[in-house]
N, C-alpha and C positions, 0 to 999 in steps of 0.2 A: 503492498501499501503506500502511498504520497499522500502530502498533501497540495497537490495540482491535481485530486482526481483520475489519476489516472495507477494502474499497475502494471507490471511486469511478469509472465508466465515465464521462465526458465525448464529445460528440459536438464532431468539427471547429469548430464557430460557440460554442464553450462553454457549450453546452448538458448538463444533468445528465441521462445518458441512464437510471442507474438506478444500485443497489448491487451488490454480491457481499459475501451473506453467507453466513457458513459456515464460518470459521476459528475454532477458539479461542485464536489465540494470534498473535503480531506476525506481519505478512506481510514476510517480505523480498526476492519478488521478483515481477513481475510483467510477461507476457509475451503480446501479441498473435499469432496463427497468421498463416502467412503467407496463409492464404487469406482470411482477416478474420471466420471463423465462431466462433474461439473464444478464451477469452482463458484463460490456464495462471496459477496463483498458486503461491510456494512462501511456507511458513508452520513458524514457528517451534513450532505444534502439530503438528509430526511428520506432515504430508503436503502433497503436489502435488493442486492440486483444477484441471479443465478446465472451466471455464462458457460459456454459449451466449452470444457474443455478443448474439443480436439478443434474448433473451429477459432475459438478466442471472440465469440459471437454470446450478443446478450441475448439471454433465452427470455427470461422475466423480471420485472421489475415491481417489488412490492413495495409500496408508499407506506410511512410510519404514520400514526395518528397524529395530528398536526402539524406533519412534516417536520416533527422532533428525529435530532443526529440519531444515526445508529449506531451507537459504541461497539457493541460486539456481539456476532452471530455463531451459530455451532449447528453439525449437522445431527440431527439425531437418525436420519438412515441416508440414503441415496435421491429419495424425494421430498424430503421436509427437512424441518429445521427451526431453529428459537431463535430470536431476535429483541435485544434488550436496547432500553433508549433511557435518554432525563425523566421520560416520562416513569411513571410506576411500574407501569404494564409489561409484562412480556411477551410476547407474541408469539406460538406457533403456526408456521407457514406451510405450504405445499406445494410443492410447482403442479405450474397447469389450472392452481384454482383461486379467484381473486381476493377472497376472501380470507382472513385466518380460520386456522380449524380450532382453536383455543388460545384463551386469553387467559394470566393469570395474575389478580392484582393482591398484593399484600404486605408490599416494600410502603416506606411512608416517603422518601425518596429517592433520584439516582439511581438507577441499576447499570450498575459498572461492568460485569462480567456475568455470561452464563454455561454450562456445561451441561453436557450429559453427562448421566454415569456410564463407566466404559463397558458393563458387563451385559445387562439388556436395554439398554438406551431407553429405560421408561423411567427413571428417575433425571429430573433436571434440580441444576443447583444453579443460586442465582446469590448475587450479591449486590453490598449499594449502601451507597454513603447514610444510610440510617444505622450502620454498626451491625444489620444483621444479616448473615446468611441464609436464604430460606430451601427448603426442597418440596416440587412439584410432582405429582405423580401424573402420566399423562394417562395411564389406565384407569385413573380411578374417578368415582361418580363426583365430585366435590370438586367444585375449582380451588378449594381453599389449600394452602398451603399441609405439608404432612405433617413438618420438621420445619421448627425455628431455631438458629442456633445464636443464640446473644453472649457474647463477653468482650467484646472489644471495646476500646471506648472510642474510637475514632473511624471514620469511614471504610470501609471494606474493599480494596480497589480489585485486586483477581482470588480465583479458586483455583484448586487442582484436585482432581480426587487423584485415591490410588489404584493404582494396575489390576484392583479386585483378583479375578482369578487369579492372575499372571503371579500373586503375590502370597504371601502366607498372613500376611494381615488381612483383619475382617475389611468390606469396603470403608473406605476411610475420606475425608476431605481438609484438603488445608488452606484454609483464609489467610491472606495477607492485607492488615490493615495500616493507617498511617499511623497508626500504635504504634509505631513499630514493632507489629509483633506477630509472627506467624503463628496461628494457633489448627491444632489436628482435629479433627470430631470424629468419633464413632456416628455412620453416617445411618444405622439403627436406632440409635436410643437417642442419638442430638447433644451426648455425653462430650465436653471437652478430654481428648485424652493426654495431649502436650499442649506446651505455651514455648517458645521459641521468644525471647527477647534478643532485639538487634541494638 
């Protein structure tokens, strides 16, 4: 990504494959789909865009509510993805559909990052300027968060899942905050397992 609104796709050998041109604002996030057919980008122009990886052409644009900047994006599978913005809502979109398939509201301030769990891609973790991380279930009947993790004293700006079944640890989530702490959480119970102060 870049502040120019353009992104460049490179091959594994370091050769330039093509440019993704279609955003009118800075690009904050870029992700490859799990099937490697598409590239997803989130931009300050208030949209997420799915690009065809083979041709580098725009496949579909997904405007955010009120044209709020899209701060982060994450693929759930080869067709659907989540995105977040300064609006406290998190949206799940599906390629080929114009309206979102899920809308989650629970944060009280800007949502900075969102990540699907590495095992089933059923749980989405999000973190916010409200100092919390929330877990959402794609398959649950309710759109309320299934877990709230509180403990940071300042904004939480990013998060990362543990490797899941590839690890001997139970499914865990790490969060990083402007309080200079990294916290590791049990993603099943919401308990803080470790706190690292930097």
